[in-house]
C-alpha positions in Angstrom: -51.7 -68.8 -11.8 -49.9 -69.3 -8.8 -46.9 -69.5 -10.8 -47.6 -66.4 -12.7 -48.2 -64.4 -9.7 -45.2 -65.4 -7.7 -42.6 -64.7 -10.4 -44.6 -61.5 -11.9 -44.2 -60.2 -8.2 -40.0 -61.7 -7.1 -39.3 -60.8 -10.9 -40.4 -57.1 -10.0 -39.1 -56.8 -7.1 -36.0 -58.2 -7.6 -35.9 -55.9 -10.9 -35.9 -53.2 -9.1 -33.0 -51.3 -9.2 -31.5 -54.0 -11.0 -28.7 -53.0 -13.5 -31.2 -53.7 -16.8 -33.7 -50.9 -14.9 -30.9 -48.6 -14.4 -29.5 -49.4 -18.1 -33.0 -48.3 -19.5 -33.5 -45.5 -17.4 -30.4 -43.9 -18.0 -30.6 -44.7 -22.0 -34.1 -43.2 -21.8 -32.8 -39.9 -19.7 -30.2 -39.4 -21.9 -31.3 -40.3 -25.5 -35.2 -39.7 -24.5 -37.9 -42.4 -23.9 -38.4 -43.2 -27.0 -40.8 -46.3 -27.6 -38.2 -48.0 -29.8 -36.2 -48.6 -26.5 -39.1 -49.2 -24.7 -39.9 -52.0 -27.2 -36.4 -53.2 -26.9 -36.4 -53.5 -22.9 -39.9 -55.7 -23.1 -38.7 -57.7 -25.6 -35.7 -58.7 -23.9 -37.2 -58.9 -20.9 -40.1 -61.4 -22.0 -37.3 -63.3 -24.1 -35.2 -64.0 -20.7 -37.3 -64.4 -18.6 -38.9 -67.4 -21.1 -35.4 -68.7 -21.9 -34.9 -68.7 -17.7 -38.3 -70.5 -17.1 -37.4 -73.4 -19.7 -33.9 -73.8 -18.4 -35.8 -74.8 -15.0 -38.4 -76.6 -16.3 -35.8 -78.8 -18.0 -33.9 -79.3 -15.1 -37.2 -80.3 -12.9 -37.3 -83.1 -15.2 -34.1 -84.4 -14.2 -34.1 -84.0 -10.5 -35.4 -85.3 -7.3 -37.6 -83.6 -4.9 -34.5 -82.7 -2.8 -32.2 -82.1 -5.6 -35.4 -79.6 -6.2 -35.1 -77.9 -3.4 -31.5 -77.5 -2.7 -31.6 -75.9 -6.8 -34.5 -73.1 -5.3 -31.9 -72.3 -2.2 -29.1 -72.1 -4.6 -31.0 -70.2 -7.2 -32.4 -67.9 -4.0 -28.6 -67.3 -2.8 -27.7 -66.3 -6.5 -29.9 -64.0 -6.8 -29.8 -62.7 -3.1 -25.8 -62.1 -4.3 -26.7 -60.3 -7.4 -29.1 -58.2 -5.3 -26.5 -57.6 -2.8 -23.4 -56.3 -5.3 -22.9 -52.8 -5.8 -23.4 -51.5 -9.0 -21.0 -48.8 -9.6 -21.7 -48.1 -13.5 -21.5 -44.9 -14.9 -23.9 -42.8 -17.2 -22.8 -43.3 -20.6 -20.7 -40.2 -21.9 -21.7 -41.1 -25.4 -24.6 -44.0 -25.6 -25.1 -45.6 -29.0 -28.6 -44.9 -30.5 -27.9 -48.6 -32.3 -31.2 -50.8 -30.9 -29.3 -53.7 -31.9 -26.2 -52.9 -29.5 -28.7 -52.1 -26.5 -30.5 -55.3 -27.6 -27.6 -57.3 -26.6 -26.3 -55.6 -23.6 -29.6 -55.8 -21.9 -30.1 -59.5 -22.8 -27.3 -60.4 -21.8 -27.6 -58.5 -18.1 -31.0 -60.0 -17.7 -30.5 -63.9 -18.5 -28.1 -63.6 -15.3 -30.1 -61.5 -12.8 -31.9 -61.8 -10.1 -35.1 -61.6 -11.5 -33.9 -65.0 -13.8 -32.9 -66.8 -10.8 -35.9 -66.6 -9.5 -38.2 -67.3 -12.3 -36.1 -70.3 -13.1 -36.7 -71.4 -9.6 -40.0 -70.6 -9.5 -40.1 -73.1 -13.0 -38.7 -76.0 -11.0 -41.1 -75.7 -7.9 -44.2 -74.9 -9.9 -45.2 -77.8 -13.2 -46.0 -75.1 -15.5 -43.2 -72.9 -16.5 -44.7 -71.1 -19.4 -46.8 -69.1 -16.3 -43.4 -68.8 -14.3 -42.0 -67.4 -17.8 -44.9 -64.9 -18.8 -45.2 -64.2 -14.9 -40.8 -63.0 -15.2 -42.0 -61.0 -18.5 -44.2 -59.1 -16.4 -42.2 -58.4 -13.8 -39.5 -57.7 -15.5 -41.0 -55.8 -18.0 -42.8 -53.7 -15.5 -39.6 -53.0 -13.7 -37.8 -52.0 -16.8 -41.4 -49.5 -18.1 -40.9 -47.8 -14.7 -37.1 -47.2 -15.2 -37.9 -46.1 -19.0 -40.9 -43.9 -17.6 -38.6 -42.6 -14.8 -35.2 -41.6 -16.8 -32.9 -39.9 -15.6 -35.5 -39.1 -12.4 -35.1 -42.9 -11.3 -32.6 -42.8 -9.2 -34.4 -39.6 -7.6 -37.2 -41.5 -6.6 -36.6 -44.3 -5.4 -34.1 -45.5 -3.4 -32.3 -48.4 -5.0 -29.8 -49.6 -2.8 -31.7 -49.9 0.3 -34.7 -51.6 -1.7 -31.6 -54.0 -3.2 -29.9 -54.6 0.1 -33.0 -55.4 2.0 -33.6 -57.6 -1.4 -30.4 -59.1 -0.5 -31.1 -59.7 3.3 -34.5 -61.2 2.7 -33.4 -63.5 -0.4 -30.3 -65.1 1.8 -32.8 -66.3 4.5 -35.2 -67.6 2.2 -32.1 -69.5 0.9 -31.0 -70.6 3.9 -34.1 -71.8 4.9 -34.9 -73.6 1.8 -31.2 -75.1 2.0 -31.4 -76.5 5.5 -34.9 -77.7 5.2 -34.1 -79.3 1.7 -30.8 -81.2 4.0 -34.0 -82.6 6.7 -32.1 -79.9 9.1 -34.7 -77.9 9.7 -38.6 -79.4 9.0 
């Protein structure tokens, strides 16, 4: 249960204010909060979390303990940079109504976001990658569902940029500590 809980909380936090959550919120605001949009967002979130967990488990089989710890440090560092990167996307003027196009864009964005880097790291650290994937799916799904519920009000109700900067700093510190411990510099 530990990988599920850690991955769920970390995924939700890392997905708060992320590009996929903002896209779902903006589409829900401009097109309406349709149940089909929510289903597509949740399905994409579950699929990408499963892929990230499976990938992490495959890597873990080929790594030594020190290499696995260094991979976790690199995943934390990548997640930190992704959280700190400013999102300058604008609301689409004429957003597509094609659920297929929305699914493709969400899938690509989610596959390389901070949340999925953390799911892969948890799959490397813990023995049960399905639980890490399920936790990532639940956390990431909760984040896009929150964006879907709030719609255009997401930016107004939550200090998204401040949350992302705070997460970037926390993840950077964790990456540095993990990397230094993998190298044996700190105990």
